[in-house]
Each structure stands twice: as C-alpha cells, then as structure tokens.
C-alpha positions in Angstrom: -23.8 58.5 124.3 -27.1 58.9 126.0 -26.8 55.5 127.6 -23.3 56.3 128.8 -24.5 59.6 130.3 -27.4 58.0 132.0 -25.5 55.1 133.4 -22.8 57.3 134.7 -25.4 59.7 136.1 -24.0 62.7 134.2 -26.3 65.5 133.2 -26.7 67.2 129.8 -23.5 69.1 129.0 -23.9 72.9 128.7 -27.2 74.5 128.9 -29.9 71.9 129.3 -32.7 73.6 127.4 -30.9 74.8 124.3 -28.6 73.1 121.7 -28.4 69.9 119.8 -28.6 67.6 122.7 -31.1 69.6 124.8 -33.5 68.2 127.4 -37.0 68.1 126.1 -39.8 69.8 128.1 -42.6 67.4 129.2 -45.9 68.0 127.5 -48.5 68.8 130.1 -52.3 68.9 129.9 -52.3 72.7 129.9 -50.1 72.7 126.8 -52.4 70.2 125.1 -55.5 72.3 126.0 -53.9 75.5 124.7 -52.9 73.8 121.5 -56.4 72.5 120.9 -57.8 76.0 121.7 -55.4 77.6 119.2 -56.2 75.1 116.5 -60.0 75.6 117.0 -59.5 79.4 116.8 -57.4 79.0 113.6 -60.1 76.7 112.0 -62.8 79.3 112.8 -60.7 82.1 111.3 -60.1 80.0 108.1 -63.9 79.3 108.0 -64.7 83.1 108.0 -61.9 84.0 105.7 -63.0 81.5 103.1 -66.5 83.2 102.8 -66.2 86.7 101.3 -68.5 89.5 102.5 -69.0 90.9 99.0 -68.9 89.4 95.6 -66.3 90.4 93.1 -68.8 92.6 91.2 -69.9 94.3 94.4 -66.3 94.8 95.5 -65.2 96.5 92.2 -65.3 100.3 92.7 -67.3 100.2 96.0 -65.0 102.6 97.8 -64.2 105.1 95.0 -66.3 108.0 96.5 -64.8 107.5 100.0 -61.2 107.3 98.6 -61.7 110.5 96.5 -63.1 112.3 99.5 -60.2 111.2 101.7 -57.7 112.3 99.0 -59.3 115.7 98.7 -59.2 116.3 102.5 -55.5 115.2 102.6 -54.8 117.6 99.7 -56.6 120.5 101.3 -54.7 119.9 104.6 -51.4 120.0 102.7 -52.2 123.4 101.1 -53.3 125.1 104.3 -49.7 126.2 105.2 -48.7 126.8 101.6 -47.9 130.5 100.9 -50.1 132.6 98.7 -49.2 133.1 95.1 -47.2 136.2 94.2 -47.2 138.0 90.8 -44.0 138.9 89.0 -44.4 142.6 89.9 -44.5 141.7 93.6 -41.3 139.7 93.3 -39.5 142.5 91.5 -40.9 145.4 93.4 -37.6 146.0 95.2 -36.0 146.8 91.8 -37.8 150.2 91.3 -34.9 151.8 89.5 -36.9 154.1 87.4 -38.2 156.0 90.5 -36.4 159.2 91.2 -35.7 160.8 94.5 -37.8 163.9 93.8 -41.1 163.9 92.0 
C-alpha cells in the first residue's frame, strides 16, 4: 500500500498527522535535547525522593501539636457565628399564660 501510494505520488489519505496511517514527525535535535533534559530532571527527582528527610521514628508523631492547633483554630472559627445557647425558660417565655391582665 505504501509503495503504491509513493509510486503513484499520492499523499496520505485523510488527515496526515492523525490516524492509523499517519505521517510521522521527523525527530529534530531540539526534540532530542528536550528529551535528554527531561530525563535528567526525572533522574534527579528520583534521587532526591529515594532519600527521606526524616527516619520513620522521627516521622511518627512529629506533627501532632501543629495538627491539634490547626484543628482548634478551625473549630473556633466555625463556632464564631453560632448563636448563643438559650435556656428552656427563654424558649417558652412567649407562653406566659398564668399572667393576668391586671395585677
């Protein structure tokens, strides 16, 4: 098929850059340079990720105080707009049926 298309000087059918029989982009020196740079960056990242900053013993429970403080501030912020507590007598104060008109 490719030989026939080339001999008859016909192009790639349909869109030339997508599909099953697409035309391949030529690999340039910039593409090679960028690929090498990305691979070097990835190797450096793997190097730093493979060496932990803290040991497992140091890491266990190291942020408990900070997390509890953050939780308390979040909890306080949520209760700022919360209405004050009312007693049962305040809720039922509109039902003063034992009061008479004249004292």
